[in-house]
C-alpha positions in Angstrom: -17.4 19.4 -30.0 -20.4 17.1 -30.7 -23.0 15.9 -28.3 -21.7 13.6 -25.6 -24.0 10.8 -26.7 -22.2 10.7 -30.1 -18.8 10.2 -28.6 -17.8 6.5 -28.4 -15.0 4.0 -28.8 -15.8 0.4 -29.6 -13.4 -2.6 -30.1 -14.6 -6.0 -31.0 -12.4 -9.1 -31.1 -9.3 -7.0 -32.0 -6.3 -9.0 -32.9 -3.0 -7.6 -34.2 0.0 -9.8 -35.1 3.5 -8.8 -36.1 4.8 -11.9 -37.7 5.0 -14.6 -35.0 4.2 -12.1 -32.2 0.6 -11.5 -31.2 0.5 -7.9 -29.8 -3.3 -7.9 -29.3 -5.3 -11.1 -28.8 -9.1 -10.7 -29.0 -9.6 -7.3 -27.2 -13.2 -6.2 -26.6 -13.9 -2.7 -25.3 -16.9 -0.3 -25.2 -16.8 3.4 -24.1 -19.6 5.8 -24.5 -19.6 9.4 -23.4 -17.1 11.6 -21.6 -14.6 9.6 -19.5 -11.0 9.2 -18.7 -10.0 5.6 -19.6 -6.6 4.4 -18.5 -4.8 1.7 -20.5 -2.4 0.2 -18.0 0.0 -2.7 -18.0 3.7 -3.5 -18.3 5.8 -2.8 -21.3 4.9 -5.0 -24.2 1.3 -5.6 -23.0 -0.2 -4.0 -26.1 -1.1 -0.5 -25.0 0.5 1.4 -27.9 -0.7 -1.2 -30.4 -4.3 -0.7 -29.2 -4.1 3.1 -29.5 -2.6 2.9 -33.0 -5.3 0.5 -34.2 -8.0 2.9 -32.8 -6.3 5.7 -34.7 -6.2 3.7 -37.9 -2.4 3.8 -38.0 -2.3 0.0 -37.8 -4.7 -2.4 -39.6 -6.1 -5.2 -37.3 -5.2 -8.7 -38.2 -8.8 -9.5 -37.1 -11.7 -7.8 -35.4 -12.6 -4.1 -35.7 -12.0 -0.8 -33.9 -14.4 2.1 -34.2 -14.4 5.7 -33.0 -17.7 7.6 -33.1 -19.2 4.7 -35.0 -16.7 4.9 -37.9 -14.2 2.0 -38.4 -10.8 3.4 -37.8 -9.4 2.2 -41.1 -12.2 4.2 -42.9 -11.4 7.6 -41.2 -11.7 10.6 -43.5 -10.8 14.2 -42.8 -14.0 14.9 -40.8 -13.4 12.0 -38.5 -9.7 12.8 -37.9 -10.6 16.4 -37.0 -12.5 15.0 -34.0 -9.5 13.1 -32.7 -6.4 14.3 -30.9 -3.2 12.2 -30.5 -0.2 12.6 -28.4 2.4 9.9 -29.1 5.1 8.6 -26.8 7.9 10.0 -28.9 8.6 13.7 -29.4 6.3 14.9 -32.2 7.1 18.6 -32.4 9.6 20.6 -34.5 12.7 21.6 -32.6 13.6 24.5 -34.8 10.1 26.1 -34.3 8.9 28.0 -31.2 6.3 26.6 -28.9 3.6 28.9 -30.4 4.7 28.1 -34.0 4.4 24.4 -33.3 0.9 24.7 -31.9 -0.1 27.0 -34.7 1.2 24.6 -37.3 -1.1 21.8 -35.9 -4.0 24.3 -35.8 -3.5 24.9 -39.6 -3.3 21.1 -40.3 -6.7 20.6 -38.6 -8.2 23.6 -40.4 -9.0 25.6 -37.2 -10.8 28.8 -38.2 -9.9 31.2 -35.4 -6.3 29.9 -35.1 -4.9 32.7 -32.9 -7.6 32.3 -30.3 -7.3 28.5 -30.5 -3.5 28.6 -30.0 -3.9 31.0 -27.1 -6.4 28.5 -25.4 -4.2 25.5 -26.0 -1.1 27.3 -24.6 -3.1 28.4 -21.5 -4.4 24.9 -21.1 -0.8 23.6 -20.7 0.4 26.7 -18.9 3.0 27.7 -21.5 2.0 31.2 -22.4 5.1 32.5 -20.8 7.3 30.3 -22.9 5.5 30.5 -26.2 8.4 32.2 -28.0 11.0 29.7 -26.9 12.3 27.2 -29.4 11.7 23.6 -28.6 15.4 22.9 -28.4 15.6 25.4 -25.4 13.0 23.6 -23.3 13.1 20.9 -20.7 11.6 17.5 -21.4 8.5 18.4 -19.4 7.8 21.5 -21.4 8.2 19.6 -24.6 5.6 17.1 -23.4 3.3 19.9 -22.6 3.8 21.5 -26.0 2.9 18.1 -27.6 -0.3 18.1 -25.5 -1.2 21.6 -26.7 -0.7 20.4 -30.3 -3.1 17.5 -29.6 -5.9 19.7 -28.1 -5.6 22.9 -30.2 -8.5 21.8 -32.5 -10.8 20.9 -29.5 -11.1 17.2 -30.3 -13.9 14.9 -29.0 -11.6 12.0 -28.4 -8.0 12.2 -27.1 -5.5 9.4 -27.4 -2.5 10.0 -25.1 0.2 7.4 -25.2 2.2 7.5 -21.9 2.0 11.3 -21.8 3.6 11.6 -18.3 6.6 9.3 -18.8 9.7 10.9 -17.5 7.9 13.8 -15.8 8.3 14.8 -12.1 5.4 14.2 -9.8 4.2 17.8 -9.7 4.1 18.1 -13.5 2.4 14.7 -13.8 -0.3 15.9 -11.4 -0.8 19.1 -13.4 -1.2 17.1 -16.6 -3.9 14.9 -15.0 -5.7 18.0 -14.0 -5.7 18.9 -17.7 -7.1 15.5 -18.7 -9.9 15.9 -16.2 -10.7 19.3 -17.6 -11.0 17.9 -21.1 -13.3 15.1 -19.8 -15.5 17.7 -18.0 -15.7 19.6 -21.3 -17.2 16.5 -22.9 -14.3 14.5 -24.3 -13.2 10.9 -24.0 -9.5 10.7 -23.0 -7.8 7.4 -23.4 -4.5 7.6 -21.5 -1.9 4.8 -21.5 0.5 4.4 -18.7 2.9 2.0 -17.1 2.9 4.0 -13.9 0.2 1.9 -12.3 -0.2 4.3 -9.4 -1.5 6.9 -12.0 -4.4 4.7 -12.9 -6.2 5.9 -9.8 -6.8 9.2 -11.7 -9.0 7.4 -14.3 -12.7 6.8 -14.3 -12.1 3.3 -15.5 -8.9 1.3 -16.2 -8.3 -1.3 -18.8 -5.5 -3.6 -17.6 -3.7 -5.4 -20.4 -1.5 -8.4 -20.1 0.2 -10.1 -23.1 -2.2 -8.4 -25.5 -5.3 -9.6 -23.6 -7.8 -7.8 -21.4 -7.0 -8.8 -17.8 -9.8 -6.6 -16.4 -11.8 -3.4 -17.1 -13.4 -1.5 -14.2 -13.2 1.5 -11.9 -10.2 2.0 -9.6 -12.5 1.7 -6.6 -13.9 -1.6 -7.7 -10.4 -3.0 -8.4 -9.3 -2.1 -4.9 -12.5 -3.5 -3.4 -12.2 -6.7 -5.4 -8.5 -7.4 -4.6 -8.6 -6.0 -1.0 -5.6 -3.8 -1.7 -4.8 -0.2 -1.0 -3.2 0.9 -4.3 -3.5 0.2 -8.0 -0.1 -1.5 -8.3 -0.9 -4.0 -5.6 -4.3 -4.5 -7.3 -2.7 -5.2 -10.6 -0.4 -7.8 -9.1 -3.4 -9.4 -7.3 -5.3 -9.6 -10.6 -2.2 -11.2 -12.3 -2.1 -13.9 -9.6 -5.9 -14.4 -9.9 -5.6 -14.8 -13.7 -2.7 -17.2 -13.3 -4.8 -19.3 -10.9 -7.7 -19.4 -13.2 -5.5 -20.3 -16.2 -4.0 -23.1 -14.1 -7.4 -24.4 -12.9 -8.5 -24.6 -16.5 -5.4 -26.4 -17.9 -5.6 -30.1 -18.8 -2.9 -30.9 -16.1 -5.1 -29.5 -13.4 -7.9 -31.8 -14.3 -5.8 -35.0 -14.0 -7.0 -37.0 -11.1 -10.4 -35.2 -10.9 -13.1 -38.0 -11.5 -15.8 -35.3 -11.9 -13.8 -34.0 -14.9 -12.9 -37.4 -16.3 -9.3 -37.3 -15.1 -7.2 -40.2 -14.1 -6.1 -40.3 -10.5 -2.4 -41.1 -10.2 
């Protein structure tokens, strides 16, 4: 792992269109140093599109995304070795065992001491006792943990985790968040998307997206203080209402009848 000062994510004016649909609309973001950054919002808010643009899997329509100072679309082998990715969908081989899957990803990333690296990754997700089980024999939660082991086996500097806890029971979700904090404490950036707004309290900072735009980006504590609420779901709803009020106040209709704005009083 590189020095913490060299770990960064930067997004400037990022826009991504899919035909007539705008999935991201002018997103700006700056992260430097070890941190858990949550990307939260309802389905369709742009969370997965943002992560795929940062990974270089999608080309922006406009703007730029950089990881470690390198534009995502220019990643080479060296840059990709510094990144771990856990997608939403199942990304392991069902006819292989847990250990074989993790070892396969270790080979893909060119890990030198593969056996030790696989041992550490399996211990990290607490699956040493099931390492010889085939994926088809495991519960959904164990499959998600195997995917996480595959994402961290090469000790990446930056982790992109796309809704990693979806469908898991509360105890297993809590265990996975402990793991994310451990990665941060070891010097990594972890970007974690979630539509479980209550989980956002586990993050150092949270990026709230709405309709492909940044609604707000701050610490959970400041969100609660700003909105006067007790939980992140209530804070998000309050921010939505605040954004709606600001949008309405800035609309042409709202200025009608306001002499100071040149409107015409009806």
